[in-house]
C-alpha positions as CSV (number, residue, x, y, z in Angstrom):
1,M,142.7,34.8,-133.5
2,S,146.1,34.4,-131.5
3,A,145.1,36.4,-128.7
4,T,142.0,34.9,-128.3
5,A,143.3,31.4,-128.6
6,E,146.0,32.3,-125.7
7,G,142.9,32.9,-123.1
8,F,142.0,36.8,-123.9
9,D,138.5,37.4,-123.2
10,P,136.6,40.0,-125.1
11,P,134.3,42.7,-123.4
12,A,131.3,40.7,-124.7
13,A,132.3,37.5,-122.8
14,R,133.0,39.0,-119.7
15,I,129.6,40.7,-119.6
16,A,127.8,37.2,-120.5
17,A,129.8,36.0,-117.7
18,R,128.8,38.6,-115.1
19,R,124.9,38.4,-116.3
20,R,125.3,34.8,-115.5
21,A,126.7,35.1,-112.0
22,R,124.2,37.7,-111.5
23,L,121.2,35.6,-112.3
24,R,122.5,32.5,-110.5
25,H,122.2,35.1,-107.5
26,W,119.0,36.4,-108.2
27,D,117.8,32.8,-108.4
28,L,119.3,32.0,-104.9
29,V,117.7,35.2,-103.5
30,G,114.3,34.0,-105.3
31,L,114.6,30.6,-104.2
32,V,115.0,31.9,-100.4
33,F,112.0,34.3,-100.7
34,T,109.8,31.7,-102.1
35,L,110.7,29.2,-99.4
36,I,109.8,31.8,-96.9
37,T,106.4,32.6,-98.6
38,L,105.4,29.0,-98.8
39,A,106.3,28.8,-95.0
40,L,104.4,31.9,-94.3
41,A,101.6,30.8,-96.4
42,I,101.5,27.3,-94.2
43,L,101.4,29.1,-91.0
44,W,98.5,31.5,-92.3
45,A,96.4,28.5,-93.8
46,F,96.9,26.0,-90.6
47,P,93.9,27.5,-88.6
48,L,91.8,27.4,-91.7
49,I,92.6,23.8,-92.3
50,W,92.4,22.8,-88.3
51,S,88.9,24.3,-88.8
52,L,87.8,22.3,-91.5
53,V,89.4,19.3,-90.2
54,T,87.5,19.7,-86.9
55,T,84.4,19.5,-88.5
56,F,84.7,15.8,-89.5
57,K,85.5,14.9,-86.0
58,P,83.1,13.7,-83.5
59,E,82.3,15.8,-80.3
60,Y,84.6,13.7,-78.4
61,E,87.7,14.0,-80.8
62,V,87.1,17.6,-80.7
63,V,87.0,18.1,-76.7
64,R,89.8,15.6,-76.1
65,P,92.8,16.9,-74.9
66,G,96.3,17.0,-77.2
67,V,96.4,17.7,-80.8
68,Q,95.0,15.6,-83.5
69,L,95.6,16.4,-87.3
70,W,93.6,14.0,-88.7
71,P,90.1,12.7,-87.2
72,E,90.5,9.1,-85.9
73,H,86.7,8.4,-86.7
74,F,85.5,10.5,-90.2
75,T,82.0,11.7,-89.6
76,F,79.5,14.4,-91.4
77,E,77.6,14.4,-88.2
78,A,78.2,18.1,-87.7
79,Y,76.9,18.9,-91.0
80,I,74.0,16.8,-90.5
81,H,72.8,18.4,-87.1
82,V,73.5,22.0,-88.5
83,L,71.4,21.4,-91.6
84,T,68.4,19.3,-89.9
85,G,68.8,20.4,-86.3
86,T,68.8,23.8,-86.6
87,K,67.5,27.3,-88.5
88,I,70.6,27.6,-90.4
89,G,68.4,29.0,-93.6
90,F,66.4,31.2,-91.7
91,W,69.3,32.5,-89.8
92,Y,71.2,33.3,-93.4
93,M,68.1,34.5,-94.6
94,N,67.8,36.9,-91.9
95,S,71.4,38.1,-92.3
96,L,70.8,38.7,-96.1
97,I,67.3,40.5,-95.4
98,T,69.5,42.6,-92.9
99,S,72.6,43.0,-94.5
100,V,70.9,44.2,-97.8
101,A,68.6,46.8,-96.1
102,V,71.2,48.4,-94.5
103,T,73.5,48.5,-97.4
104,V,70.5,50.5,-99.4
105,I,69.6,52.7,-96.8
106,V,73.2,53.8,-95.9
107,V,74.0,54.4,-99.7
108,I,70.9,56.5,-100.0
109,M,71.2,58.5,-96.7
110,A,74.9,59.0,-97.2
111,A,74.8,60.1,-101.0
112,G,72.0,62.5,-99.9
113,A,73.8,64.1,-97.0
114,G,77.5,64.1,-98.8
115,Y,75.4,65.8,-101.7
116,A,74.1,68.3,-99.4
117,I,77.2,69.0,-97.6
118,S,78.9,69.5,-101.0
119,Q,76.8,71.2,-103.1
120,L,74.1,73.1,-101.0
121,S,74.6,76.0,-98.7
122,F,72.1,75.8,-95.8
123,P,72.4,76.9,-91.8
124,G,74.6,74.8,-89.8
125,R,76.4,73.1,-92.7
126,R,79.6,73.5,-91.6
127,F,78.5,72.3,-87.9
128,L,76.9,69.0,-89.3
129,W,79.9,68.5,-91.6
130,W,82.6,68.8,-88.3
131,M,79.8,66.7,-86.0
132,I,80.0,64.0,-89.0
133,L,83.9,64.2,-88.7
134,A,83.6,64.3,-84.9
135,S,81.6,60.8,-84.8
136,F,84.6,59.1,-85.6
137,I,86.0,59.6,-82.0
138,V,83.1,57.1,-81.2
139,P,84.9,53.4,-81.3
140,I,82.6,50.9,-83.9
141,A,83.3,48.1,-80.8
142,H,80.9,50.5,-78.9
143,G,78.2,49.9,-81.4
144,L,78.8,46.1,-81.9
145,V,78.3,45.5,-77.9
146,V,75.4,47.6,-77.9
147,N,73.6,46.1,-80.7
148,H,74.5,42.3,-80.3
149,F,75.0,42.0,-76.5
150,N,72.1,42.8,-73.9
151,P,72.3,40.7,-70.7
152,D,69.1,42.1,-69.7
153,E,67.1,40.9,-72.9
154,P,63.4,41.5,-72.0
155,V,62.2,39.1,-74.6
156,P,64.7,35.9,-75.1
157,H,62.3,34.2,-77.1
158,L,62.7,36.5,-80.1
159,I,66.4,36.1,-80.5
160,N,67.4,34.7,-84.1
161,T,63.9,35.6,-85.3
162,A,62.7,38.7,-87.7
163,V,60.7,40.6,-85.1
164,R,64.1,40.8,-83.2
165,R,66.1,43.0,-85.6
166,R,67.7,45.6,-84.0
167,P,68.1,49.0,-86.1
168,S,71.4,49.4,-87.4
169,P,73.0,53.0,-88.2
170,A,71.5,54.3,-90.8
171,C,74.0,56.6,-92.0
172,S,77.7,56.0,-92.1
173,P,80.1,58.6,-91.6
174,V,83.0,57.0,-93.7
175,T,80.1,56.7,-96.5
176,V,79.2,60.6,-96.2
177,M,82.6,61.8,-96.6
178,I,83.4,59.7,-99.1
179,Y,80.2,60.9,-101.4
180,K,81.2,64.4,-100.1
181,Q,84.6,64.2,-102.2
182,F,82.8,62.8,-104.8
183,F,80.7,65.4,-105.5
184,D,83.0,68.1,-104.3
185,F,85.5,66.7,-107.4
186,G,83.1,64.7,-109.6
187,A,80.4,66.5,-109.8
188,E,82.1,69.3,-111.5
189,G,83.6,67.3,-114.3
190,F,80.2,65.6,-115.0
191,S,78.5,68.8,-115.0
192,R,81.2,70.0,-117.7
193,G,81.0,66.9,-119.8
194,G,77.2,67.4,-119.8
195,C,77.7,71.1,-121.1
196,R,80.0,69.8,-124.0
197,R,77.3,67.0,-125.3
198,R,74.9,70.1,-125.3
199,R,76.6,72.1,-127.4
200,Q,77.6,69.4,-129.6
């Protein structure tokens, strides 16, 4: 009692004091990281907010020099023009049909190619696999330019129409590789599981 009254701290009190100091240190570090994260989030979101605010500005405010964070004259003119003066519904449907069709075709073709290369033995199998791997050398941007930019468009009146859809790649090398790896390692497990069910 006398030693404690004279100011002697037991070990438990010293450990608790160290823990409180460590927690205060981590609270300060966490506050600094939180402020940095918040600043980076604002920088990341600013272009999105700027784009959204710009849609509510009249055209003369959009092209006017300078920085204007909020429109002087709030208007829905841009939305009205897009919904009533363009074929945005048809364009979205066109994109939906194209994306769904390409996805289905790519999955079917890649699954078949991946299964054939993984599980079947046929002449040229190894050469075909190396050719699929070599296709990674071709930049993706090259295909985008060919499919979506053609200065010598022979039929400009067919742009943005269903007839004007260009054929997209029917098979993706990345998807073929993923399916091949799946059939290399996953098919064996499925076959073992099926055999066990039959035995039971």
